[in-house]
C-alpha positions as CSV (number, residue, x, y, z in Angstrom):
1,M,24.4,55.1,-5.8
2,K,23.9,53.4,-9.1
3,R,25.5,50.3,-7.7
4,F,23.2,50.4,-4.7
5,G,20.2,50.8,-6.9
6,L,21.3,47.8,-9.1
7,M,21.6,45.7,-5.9
8,F,18.2,46.7,-4.7
9,L,16.6,45.9,-8.1
10,T,18.3,42.5,-8.1
11,A,17.0,41.8,-4.6
12,C,13.5,42.7,-5.6
13,L,13.6,40.5,-8.7
14,G,15.0,37.6,-6.7
15,G,12.2,38.0,-4.1
16,A,9.6,38.2,-6.9
17,F,11.0,35.1,-8.5
18,T,11.0,33.2,-5.2
19,L,7.4,34.2,-4.5
20,G,6.4,33.3,-8.0
21,A,8.0,29.9,-7.8
22,Y,6.3,29.3,-4.4
23,K,2.9,30.2,-5.9
24,L,3.5,28.0,-8.9
25,V,4.2,25.0,-6.6
26,E,1.3,26.0,-4.3
27,N,-1.1,25.9,-7.2
28,K,0.1,22.5,-8.3
29,Y,-2.7,20.8,-6.3
30,A,-6.1,22.2,-5.7
31,G,-6.0,20.8,-2.2
32,G,-2.7,22.6,-1.3
33,L,1.0,21.5,-1.3
34,S,2.0,17.9,-1.0
35,L,4.3,17.0,1.9
36,E,7.3,16.7,-0.5
37,D,6.5,20.1,-2.0
38,Q,6.1,21.7,1.5
39,Q,9.6,20.3,2.3
40,K,11.1,21.7,-0.9
41,V,9.7,25.2,0.0
42,Y,10.9,24.8,3.6
43,F,14.4,23.7,2.8
44,A,14.8,26.3,0.1
45,N,14.4,29.0,2.8
46,N,16.2,26.9,5.5
47,P,19.4,25.4,4.0
48,Y,20.2,21.9,5.2
49,N,23.9,22.0,6.0
50,V,24.4,18.5,7.5
51,T,27.3,16.8,5.7
52,S,28.0,13.1,5.4
53,S,30.1,11.9,8.3
54,T,30.9,8.5,6.9
55,G,34.6,9.3,6.6
56,D,35.3,9.7,10.3
57,L,32.3,7.8,11.6
58,D,31.0,10.8,13.5
59,F,27.2,10.7,13.5
60,T,26.6,13.6,15.8
61,Q,25.4,16.1,13.1
62,A,22.9,13.6,11.6
63,A,21.6,12.6,15.1
64,A,21.2,16.2,16.2
65,A,19.3,17.1,13.0
66,V,16.9,14.2,13.2
67,T,16.2,13.6,16.8
68,P,14.0,16.7,17.5
69,A,11.5,15.5,14.7
70,V,11.1,11.9,15.8
71,V,8.1,11.7,18.2
72,H,6.9,9.2,20.8
73,I,3.4,7.9,20.0
74,K,1.1,6.5,22.8
75,T,-2.1,4.9,21.9
76,T,-5.1,4.0,24.1
77,Y,-7.7,1.3,23.4
78,S,-11.3,0.8,24.6
79,G,-12.1,-2.2,26.8
80,G,-13.9,-3.9,23.9
81,N,-11.0,-3.6,21.5
82,Q,-9.1,-6.8,21.9
83,Q,-6.6,-6.1,19.2
84,G,-5.1,-3.1,21.0
85,M,-5.5,-4.4,24.5
86,G,-2.4,-4.4,26.7
87,I,0.2,-4.9,24.0
88,D,2.8,-3.1,22.1
89,P,1.5,-2.8,18.5
90,F,5.0,-3.7,17.2
91,E,4.7,-7.0,19.0
92,D,1.1,-7.6,17.9
93,M,1.7,-7.0,14.2
94,F,4.7,-9.3,14.0
95,R,3.8,-11.9,16.7
96,D,4.3,-14.8,14.2
97,F,7.7,-13.4,13.2
98,F,8.7,-13.3,16.8
99,G,7.8,-17.0,17.5
100,N,4.2,-16.6,18.7
101,R,5.2,-16.2,22.3
102,R,2.6,-15.5,25.0
103,R,2.0,-11.8,25.8
104,P,1.5,-10.5,29.3
105,Q,-1.8,-8.8,30.0
106,G,-1.6,-5.2,31.2
107,P,-3.0,-1.7,30.7
108,Q,-4.9,-1.0,27.6
109,M,-2.1,1.1,26.1
110,A,0.7,0.8,23.6
111,S,3.4,2.9,22.1
112,G,5.5,3.5,19.0
113,S,7.3,6.2,17.1
114,G,6.6,8.7,14.3
115,V,8.5,11.2,12.1
116,I,7.4,14.8,11.5
117,L,7.3,15.6,7.8
118,S,5.8,19.1,7.8
119,E,5.9,22.2,10.1
120,D,2.1,22.1,10.5
121,G,2.0,18.6,12.1
122,Y,1.8,15.8,9.5
123,I,3.5,12.7,11.0
124,V,4.3,9.4,9.3
125,T,4.2,6.2,11.3
126,N,3.3,2.5,10.9
127,N,-0.3,1.4,10.4
128,H,0.1,-1.1,13.2
129,V,1.0,1.6,15.6
130,V,-2.3,3.5,15.4
131,D,-4.6,0.7,14.0
132,N,-7.9,0.6,16.1
133,A,-6.7,3.2,18.6
134,D,-9.3,5.3,20.3
135,K,-6.8,7.9,21.4
136,I,-3.5,8.8,19.9
137,E,-1.1,11.0,21.9
138,V,2.0,12.4,20.3
139,I,4.9,13.5,22.6
140,L,7.6,15.7,21.0
141,N,11.3,15.6,21.9
142,D,10.8,18.8,23.9
143,K,8.1,17.0,25.9
144,R,5.1,18.9,24.5
145,S,2.1,16.7,24.0
146,F,-0.6,16.7,21.4
147,Q,-3.7,14.7,20.5
148,A,-3.5,13.3,16.9
149,K,-6.0,12.3,14.3
150,V,-5.6,9.7,11.6
151,I,-5.5,11.1,8.1
152,G,-5.1,7.7,6.4
153,R,-3.7,4.3,6.9
154,D,-2.7,1.4,4.6
155,P,-2.2,-2.2,6.0
156,N,-0.7,-3.2,2.6
157,T,2.3,-1.1,3.2
158,D,2.0,-0.8,7.0
159,L,2.0,3.0,6.7
160,A,-0.2,5.6,8.3
161,L,-0.4,9.4,8.2
162,I,-1.5,11.3,11.4
163,K,-1.7,15.0,12.2
164,V,-1.5,17.2,15.2
165,S,-2.6,20.8,15.5
166,A,0.6,22.7,15.8
167,K,2.8,25.1,13.9
168,G,6.6,25.6,13.5
169,L,7.5,22.0,14.3
170,P,10.9,20.6,13.5
171,I,10.9,18.2,10.5
172,V,13.1,15.5,9.0
173,K,14.3,16.0,5.4
174,M,13.1,13.2,3.1
175,G,15.9,11.6,1.1
176,N,15.9,9.2,-1.9
177,S,15.8,5.5,-1.0
178,D,16.7,4.6,-4.6
179,D,20.2,6.0,-3.8
180,V,20.7,3.8,-0.8
181,R,23.5,1.4,-1.2
182,V,24.2,-1.9,0.6
183,G,27.0,-1.4,3.1
184,E,26.4,2.3,3.8
185,W,26.0,3.6,7.4
186,V,22.6,4.4,8.6
187,L,21.0,5.6,11.9
188,A,17.8,4.3,13.5
189,V,16.0,6.9,15.6
190,G,13.0,6.1,17.8
191,N,11.6,5.4,21.2
192,P,12.2,1.7,22.2
193,F,10.9,0.5,25.5
194,N,9.5,4.0,26.2
195,L,13.1,5.3,26.2
196,T,12.7,8.6,24.3
197,S,15.0,9.8,21.6
198,T,17.2,6.7,21.1
199,V,19.8,6.6,18.3
200,T,21.5,3.5,17.1
201,A,23.9,2.9,14.1
202,G,24.5,0.2,11.6
203,I,24.8,-0.5,7.9
204,V,22.3,-1.3,5.2
205,S,22.6,-5.1,4.8
206,A,20.1,-5.7,2.0
207,K,17.4,-3.9,-0.1
208,G,14.1,-5.0,-1.6
209,R,13.7,-7.6,1.2
210,S,10.4,-9.5,1.5
211,I,9.9,-11.3,4.8
212,G,6.2,-12.4,4.5
213,I,4.8,-10.5,7.5
214,L,2.2,-8.2,5.8
215,G,0.4,-11.1,4.2
216,D,-0.5,-13.1,7.4
217,G,-4.2,-12.6,6.8
218,Q,-4.8,-11.2,10.3
219,D,-6.1,-7.9,8.9
220,P,-9.1,-8.1,6.5
221,A,-7.8,-5.1,4.6
222,I,-4.6,-7.1,3.9
223,S,-6.3,-10.3,2.8
224,K,-8.5,-8.5,0.3
225,S,-5.6,-6.9,-1.5
226,R,-1.9,-7.3,-2.2
227,P,0.7,-6.2,0.4
228,I,4.0,-4.6,-0.8
229,E,7.1,-5.8,1.0
230,A,10.4,-4.3,-0.3
231,F,12.1,-3.5,3.0
232,I,15.5,-1.9,3.6
233,Q,17.3,-4.4,5.9
234,T,19.7,-3.0,8.5
235,D,21.7,-4.2,11.5
236,A,21.1,-0.9,13.3
237,A,19.5,-1.9,16.6
238,I,15.7,-1.7,16.4
239,N,13.4,-2.8,19.2
240,R,9.8,-2.7,20.3
241,G,8.7,1.0,20.3
242,N,10.9,1.8,17.3
243,S,7.9,1.1,15.0
244,G,7.3,4.2,12.8
245,G,10.6,5.7,13.7
246,A,13.3,7.1,11.3
247,L,16.0,5.3,9.4
248,V,18.3,8.0,8.1
249,N,21.6,8.2,6.2
250,T,24.7,10.0,7.5
251,K,23.4,13.3,5.9
252,G,20.4,13.1,8.2
253,E,18.0,12.4,5.4
254,L,15.1,10.1,5.9
255,I,15.4,7.0,3.8
256,G,13.0,4.6,5.5
257,I,10.3,4.1,8.2
258,N,11.3,1.4,10.7
259,A,8.7,-1.4,10.7
260,A,9.9,-4.8,11.8
261,I,12.6,-6.9,13.3
262,A,13.8,-10.5,12.8
263,S,13.6,-11.9,16.3
264,Q,12.3,-14.9,18.2
265,T,12.1,-12.9,21.5
266,G,10.5,-9.7,20.4
267,N,13.8,-7.8,21.0
268,Y,16.7,-6.9,18.7
269,E,18.6,-10.0,17.6
270,G,20.5,-8.7,14.5
271,Y,18.3,-7.3,11.8
272,G,15.6,-4.7,11.4
273,F,13.5,-3.7,8.4
274,A,12.3,-0.3,7.1
275,I,9.8,0.8,4.5
276,P,11.6,2.8,1.7
277,I,10.8,6.5,1.9
278,N,10.2,6.7,-1.9
279,L,7.2,4.3,-1.5
280,A,6.1,6.2,1.7
281,K,6.2,9.5,-0.2
282,K,3.6,8.3,-2.6
283,V,1.4,6.7,0.0
284,M,1.5,9.9,2.2
285,D,0.6,12.0,-0.8
286,D,-2.4,9.8,-1.6
287,F,-3.6,10.2,2.0
288,Q,-3.4,14.0,1.7
289,K,-5.2,14.2,-1.7
290,F,-7.6,11.3,-1.6
291,G,-7.8,10.0,2.0
292,S,-6.8,6.5,0.8
293,V,-4.2,4.8,-1.3
294,Q,-4.7,5.0,-5.1
295,R,-2.8,2.0,-6.3
296,G,-2.1,1.1,-9.9
297,Y,-1.9,-2.6,-11.0
298,L,0.0,-4.2,-13.8
299,G,-2.3,-7.2,-14.2
300,V,0.2,-10.1,-14.0
301,T,1.2,-12.9,-11.6
302,I,4.9,-13.0,-11.1
303,G,7.7,-15.2,-9.8
304,E,11.4,-15.2,-9.1
305,V,13.7,-16.2,-11.8
306,T,15.7,-19.0,-10.2
307,A,18.4,-21.1,-11.8
308,E,16.0,-24.0,-12.0
309,L,13.3,-21.9,-13.7
310,A,15.9,-20.4,-16.1
311,E,17.0,-23.9,-17.1
312,E,13.4,-25.2,-17.4
313,K,12.2,-22.2,-19.6
314,G,15.4,-21.8,-21.6
315,L,16.2,-18.3,-20.2
316,K,19.7,-17.0,-20.9
317,S,20.0,-15.3,-17.4
318,T,18.5,-15.2,-14.0
319,R,17.9,-11.5,-13.9
320,G,14.4,-10.0,-13.9
321,V,11.0,-11.2,-12.8
322,Y,9.1,-14.0,-14.5
323,V,5.6,-13.4,-15.8
324,A,3.6,-16.6,-14.8
325,S,0.3,-15.4,-16.2
326,V,-1.4,-12.3,-17.6
327,V,-4.9,-11.1,-16.6
328,E,-7.1,-10.7,-19.6
329,G,-8.1,-7.0,-20.0
330,G,-5.4,-5.9,-17.6
331,A,-2.7,-3.3,-18.3
332,A,0.0,-5.8,-19.2
333,N,-2.4,-7.7,-21.5
334,A,-3.4,-4.5,-23.3
335,A,0.3,-3.7,-23.9
336,G,1.1,-7.1,-25.3
337,L,2.9,-8.8,-22.5
338,K,2.6,-12.6,-22.4
339,E,3.2,-15.5,-20.1
340,G,6.9,-16.4,-20.2
341,D,8.1,-12.8,-20.6
342,V,10.7,-11.6,-18.1
343,I,10.3,-8.1,-16.8
344,V,13.7,-6.5,-16.2
345,K,13.0,-2.8,-15.7
346,I,10.2,-0.5,-14.6
347,E,10.6,3.1,-15.7
348,G,14.3,2.4,-16.3
349,V,14.9,1.0,-12.8
350,S,16.2,-2.6,-12.8
351,V,14.0,-5.2,-11.0
352,N,15.4,-8.6,-10.0
353,A,12.9,-9.7,-7.4
354,S,9.1,-9.7,-7.1
355,S,9.4,-7.3,-4.1
356,E,11.4,-4.8,-6.2
357,L,8.8,-4.9,-9.0
358,Q,5.9,-4.5,-6.5
359,E,7.6,-1.5,-4.9
360,Q,8.1,0.2,-8.3
361,I,4.5,-0.4,-9.4
362,G,3.3,0.6,-5.9
363,R,4.6,4.1,-6.5
364,H,2.1,4.8,-9.3
365,R,-1.6,5.4,-9.5
366,P,-4.3,4.1,-11.8
367,G,-4.0,5.9,-15.1
368,D,-0.3,6.5,-14.9
369,K,1.7,5.6,-18.0
370,I,4.9,3.7,-17.3
371,A,7.6,2.1,-19.3
372,V,8.1,-1.6,-18.8
373,T,11.2,-3.4,-20.2
374,F,11.0,-7.1,-20.7
375,V,12.9,-10.0,-22.4
376,R,11.1,-12.3,-24.8
377,N,13.0,-15.0,-26.8
378,G,16.3,-13.4,-25.8
379,Q,15.3,-10.0,-27.1
380,E,14.9,-7.0,-24.8
381,K,11.8,-4.8,-25.6
382,T,10.2,-1.8,-24.0
383,V,6.5,-0.9,-24.0
384,N,4.5,1.9,-22.5
385,L,1.3,0.8,-20.7
386,V,-1.4,2.5,-18.6
387,L,-1.9,1.0,-15.1
388,K,-5.4,0.0,-14.0
389,S,-7.2,0.3,-10.7
390,D,-7.8,-2.7,-8.5
391,E,-11.5,-2.5,-9.4
392,G,-10.6,-2.5,-13.1
393,L,-8.4,-5.5,-12.6
394,K,-11.1,-7.4,-10.7
395,L,-13.6,-6.7,-13.5
396,A,-11.1,-7.8,-16.2
397,S,-10.3,-11.0,-14.2
398,N,-13.9,-11.7,-13.5
399,S,-14.9,-11.2,-17.2
400,K,-12.4,-13.9,-18.2
401,S,-14.2,-16.5,-16.2
402,A,-17.8,-15.3,-16.5
403,E,-18.6,-17.9,-19.3
404,E,-17.1,-20.6,-17.1
405,I,-19.2,-19.6,-14.1
406,F,-22.3,-19.4,-16.3
407,N,-21.8,-23.0,-17.3
408,K,-21.2,-24.0,-13.7
409,L,-24.6,-22.6,-12.8
410,G,-26.1,-25.7,-14.4
411,A,-29.2,-24.0,-15.6
412,S,-30.9,-22.6,-18.7
413,F,-33.1,-19.6,-18.7
414,A,-36.1,-18.1,-20.6
415,P,-37.8,-14.7,-20.6
416,V,-40.7,-14.1,-18.1
417,S,-44.0,-13.4,-19.9
418,D,-45.8,-10.1,-19.5
419,A,-48.7,-11.8,-17.7
420,T,-46.3,-13.3,-15.1
421,K,-44.7,-9.9,-14.6
422,K,-48.0,-8.3,-14.0
423,K,-49.1,-11.1,-11.7
424,Y,-46.1,-10.6,-9.4
425,G,-45.7,-6.8,-10.0
426,I,-42.2,-7.0,-11.4
427,N,-40.5,-5.3,-14.3
428,A,-37.7,-7.7,-14.9
429,G,-36.9,-11.4,-14.5
430,L,-35.8,-14.6,-16.1
431,I,-37.4,-18.0,-15.4
432,V,-35.2,-21.1,-14.7
433,A,-36.3,-23.4,-17.5
434,E,-34.0,-26.3,-16.6
435,V,-31.7,-27.3,-13.7
436,R,-28.9,-29.8,-14.4
437,R,-27.7,-32.3,-11.8
438,G,-24.4,-31.3,-10.2
439,G,-24.6,-27.6,-11.1
440,L,-24.5,-24.8,-8.6
441,F,-28.3,-24.2,-8.8
442,D,-28.8,-27.9,-8.0
443,E,-26.4,-27.8,-5.1
444,V,-28.1,-24.8,-3.4
445,G,-31.6,-26.0,-4.1
446,L,-32.8,-23.5,-6.7
447,P,-35.5,-25.4,-8.6
448,K,-36.9,-25.2,-12.1
449,G,-39.6,-22.6,-12.4
450,T,-37.8,-20.1,-10.1
451,I,-38.0,-16.5,-11.4
452,I,-34.7,-14.6,-11.0
453,I,-35.4,-10.9,-10.8
454,S,-31.8,-9.7,-10.2
455,M,-28.3,-11.2,-9.9
456,N,-25.6,-9.3,-8.0
457,G,-27.9,-6.2,-8.1
458,K,-28.3,-6.4,-11.9
459,P,-31.9,-6.7,-13.1
460,L,-32.3,-9.5,-15.6
461,T,-34.4,-9.0,-18.7
462,K,-32.4,-11.1,-21.1
463,V,-29.9,-14.0,-20.9
464,D,-27.0,-11.7,-21.8
465,D,-27.6,-9.7,-18.6
466,I,-26.3,-12.7,-16.6
467,D,-22.9,-12.3,-18.2
468,E,-22.7,-8.7,-17.0
469,A,-23.9,-9.7,-13.5
470,L,-21.3,-12.4,-13.2
471,A,-18.6,-10.0,-14.3
472,N,-19.6,-7.7,-11.4
473,R,-19.4,-10.3,-8.7
474,R,-17.1,-9.6,-5.7
475,N,-15.0,-12.2,-3.9
476,D,-16.8,-14.8,-6.2
477,M,-20.1,-14.3,-4.3
478,L,-23.3,-14.6,-6.2
479,Q,-26.4,-12.9,-4.9
480,I,-29.8,-13.8,-6.3
481,N,-33.2,-12.2,-5.7
482,G,-36.3,-13.7,-7.1
483,I,-39.6,-15.6,-6.7
484,A,-39.9,-19.3,-5.9
485,P,-42.3,-21.5,-7.8
486,D,-44.8,-21.2,-4.9
487,G,-44.8,-17.4,-5.2
488,S,-42.7,-16.7,-2.1
489,R,-39.8,-14.2,-2.3
490,I,-36.3,-15.6,-2.1
491,N,-32.8,-14.2,-1.5
492,Y,-29.9,-16.5,-2.1
493,S,-26.2,-15.7,-1.6
494,F,-23.5,-18.3,-2.3
495,Q,-20.0,-18.6,-3.7
496,A,-19.6,-19.3,-7.4
497,R,-16.0,-20.3,-8.2
């Protein structure tokens, strides 16, 4: 009896501990559990018993575990939406990579794949699968169909998070892409050519691969920011319709989201590329918490350390990533990094290519404190720095050239008298006292005697206000509101490089 009582007490304590741990995790975020935390809770109560099958090359366990949670995505586009009209989004996103072949015209529909990450319907896919879609239909492996909504999408990583209203869905366990090794066996699961639940096998042939497809300038959101390409390369067969599908290891763990293929025909010709799941985890978490990606920036321009560069700069090895320049006021500048330094590690992880460094930084948010290891004059050093936002980086970069732009304006300024302010009913303004030939004001036709009331939305009451206005410019555009010498109101907008 005592033994039974002891067992009962132990069970109660275990249950209380589990409940307490769940509540602790649940309260980690005010907005609820992240996808990764939801998975931890799920698999704590549902043991994942798939074992690696590399030894005998039997992939049946991994395929059986993953296939139910890989979905078929069908998208519909309106007649006025040319981007999504009559094409597979996989083909559209990578048309230059395929050889820019002519596409057949057809129904205004397309298809791709997705991976279920939570029981309540969160699904990761590629941005190009759902971009501009008016209707998104998700078809499960058991043939159930749901309408999905977009939670967030990011052209710079080609990732998107969508959601369906459902409960108790099968999910794929997220793995650790940092542990992926070149040469290990992997499976690609998706829906190529509208053939549902297709599994192919191959090996990882490279990591941190950059192939220059996200920076083609076709999407305005891409051209305004900085894409991250650090793909896992595999020879597992990936075709059109596989976009957004799963790349898993032999344990059935999700290590990547299939995104692209190297092909001149649009079909499989040898290599496919997947987005590392560790990068995807962070992007999905941002979508859940903030609705958009919160990306931290180092504030440097970087380049590969080639043998030629090493010889030219007197570097002792070709490892690491070369710092070509440092943005004044950026995170790296504040931490003391300089042009000519070679970054070799981020948070203790070795980086030997620009793509690898970008992926590591891309996993962090503005305000995150990270350790950066670099080599200077043959000596290895480590500093801790705080990453800045894209906006903070732009402001720092713009501040660096504000004085230069001021000089390029080719004008001098003087305060506006109280009588003139009263005459025109204004509270601020600087008068253009002189215009020099060849300056920007001369080129756009802003004459002497013009009253500039505001610049880039900043009211001007003293000459120093111009510096602040120039620092706040976006895309090098200068907007001027004022009064011409004849008393007419003017509104100028021009580029000031």
